C-alpha positions as CSV (number, residue, x, y, z in Angstrom):
1,X,-122.4,-18.4,-82.3
2,X,-121.8,-21.0,-79.7
3,X,-120.8,-23.6,-82.2
4,X,-117.6,-21.7,-83.1
5,X,-115.9,-23.0,-79.9
6,X,-116.9,-26.5,-80.8
7,X,-115.6,-26.0,-84.3
8,X,-112.3,-24.8,-83.0
9,X,-112.1,-27.9,-80.8
10,X,-112.7,-30.2,-83.8
11,X,-110.2,-28.4,-86.0
12,X,-107.6,-29.0,-83.4
13,X,-108.5,-32.6,-83.0
14,X,-109.8,-35.1,-85.5
15,X,-110.7,-38.7,-86.2
16,X,-110.1,-41.5,-88.7
17,X,-111.8,-41.8,-92.1
18,X,-115.6,-41.5,-92.1
19,X,-115.7,-41.8,-88.3
20,X,-118.9,-40.8,-86.6
21,X,-118.1,-38.1,-84.0
22,X,-121.5,-37.5,-82.5
23,X,-124.4,-35.0,-82.9
24,X,-124.2,-31.2,-83.1
25,X,-127.3,-30.4,-81.0
26,X,-128.6,-28.0,-78.2
27,X,-130.4,-31.0,-76.7
28,X,-128.9,-31.3,-73.2
29,X,-130.2,-34.8,-72.9
30,X,-128.8,-36.2,-76.1
31,X,-126.3,-38.9,-75.0
32,X,-124.2,-38.5,-78.2
33,X,-124.0,-34.7,-78.2
34,X,-120.6,-33.4,-79.0
35,X,-121.3,-30.4,-76.8
36,X,-122.3,-32.4,-73.8
37,X,-119.7,-32.6,-71.0
38,X,-120.6,-36.3,-70.6
39,X,-120.1,-37.1,-74.3
40,X,-118.5,-40.5,-75.0
41,X,-117.1,-39.3,-78.4
42,X,-113.5,-38.4,-78.0
43,X,-111.4,-36.6,-80.6
44,X,-108.1,-38.0,-81.9
45,X,-104.9,-36.1,-82.2
46,X,-105.0,-34.4,-85.6
47,X,-107.3,-33.5,-88.5
48,X,-106.4,-31.9,-91.8
49,X,-110.0,-31.2,-92.8
50,X,-113.0,-30.0,-90.8
51,X,-115.7,-32.5,-89.8
52,X,-118.8,-32.7,-92.1
53,X,-122.4,-32.2,-90.9
54,X,-125.3,-34.3,-92.2
55,X,-129.0,-34.4,-91.4
56,X,-131.0,-37.6,-90.7
57,X,-131.7,-38.0,-94.4
58,X,-128.0,-38.0,-95.2
59,X,-128.1,-34.5,-96.7
60,X,-124.8,-32.6,-96.4
61,X,-125.1,-29.4,-94.2
62,X,-121.6,-28.0,-94.4
63,X,-118.3,-28.2,-92.5
64,X,-117.8,-27.6,-88.8
65,X,-115.2,-24.9,-89.3
66,X,-114.4,-21.4,-88.0
67,X,-112.8,-20.5,-91.4
68,X,-115.0,-17.7,-92.8
69,X,-113.4,-18.2,-96.3
70,X,-114.0,-21.9,-96.8
71,X,-116.9,-22.3,-99.2
72,X,-118.7,-25.0,-97.1
73,X,-117.9,-23.6,-93.6
74,X,-120.8,-22.9,-91.3
75,X,-118.9,-19.8,-90.4
76,X,-118.9,-18.3,-93.9
77,X,-121.5,-15.5,-93.8
78,X,-121.8,-15.5,-97.6
79,X,-121.7,-19.3,-98.1
80,X,-124.5,-21.8,-98.6
81,X,-124.0,-23.4,-95.2
82,X,-123.1,-20.2,-93.2
83,X,-125.4,-17.5,-94.5
84,X,-128.3,-16.5,-92.3
85,X,-130.3,-16.2,-95.5
86,X,-129.6,-19.7,-97.0
87,X,-132.2,-22.4,-96.4
88,X,-129.4,-25.0,-96.0
89,X,-127.6,-23.0,-93.3
90,X,-127.8,-23.8,-89.6
91,X,-127.5,-20.0,-89.0
92,X,-130.9,-19.5,-90.7
93,X,-133.7,-19.6,-88.0
94,X,-136.3,-20.2,-90.7
95,X,-134.3,-22.9,-92.6
96,X,-132.0,-25.7,-91.5
97,X,-131.3,-23.7,-88.2
98,X,-134.9,-23.6,-87.1
99,X,-135.4,-24.3,-83.4
100,X,-138.4,-26.4,-84.5
101,X,-136.6,-28.6,-87.0
102,X,-135.9,-32.2,-85.8
103,X,-132.5,-32.1,-87.4
104,X,-131.6,-28.6,-86.4
105,X,-128.8,-28.2,-83.9
106,X,-130.8,-25.3,-82.5
107,X,-133.7,-27.4,-81.4
108,X,-133.3,-28.2,-77.7
109,X,-135.4,-31.3,-78.1
110,X,-134.2,-32.5,-81.5
111,X,-131.5,-34.9,-82.7
112,X,-129.3,-32.3,-84.3
113,X,-126.9,-33.0,-87.1
114,X,-124.5,-35.9,-87.4
115,X,-120.8,-35.0,-87.3
116,X,-118.4,-37.1,-89.4
117,X,-114.7,-36.9,-90.0
118,X,-113.6,-37.9,-93.5
119,X,-109.9,-37.2,-92.7
120,X,-107.6,-40.1,-93.4
121,X,-105.2,-39.2,-90.6
């Protein structure tokens, strides 16, 4: 999954409490995309916890983490936010990960998910 590399980047870097980091999206034209090479959102030196993902309605969509054992990680293949069978997972092409969903990070024309750091460092 292409978001694994992005998750590693954000696990290595962080931001202050409740800081908006940008959008997780495949939309190449989104100005605030964290995957865009022209992104204006820069990471800070350290984070003890992975950034959190939220849709436009404020619903939690998991942690941007490569840890397969964290319960809320998008990389946990058995967890609510990482399983390809869970409706809340961005890895489910028929659920939160649908390429047609406006909030889906897999929609090349959508807004994607908001990324926030809740780390106090």
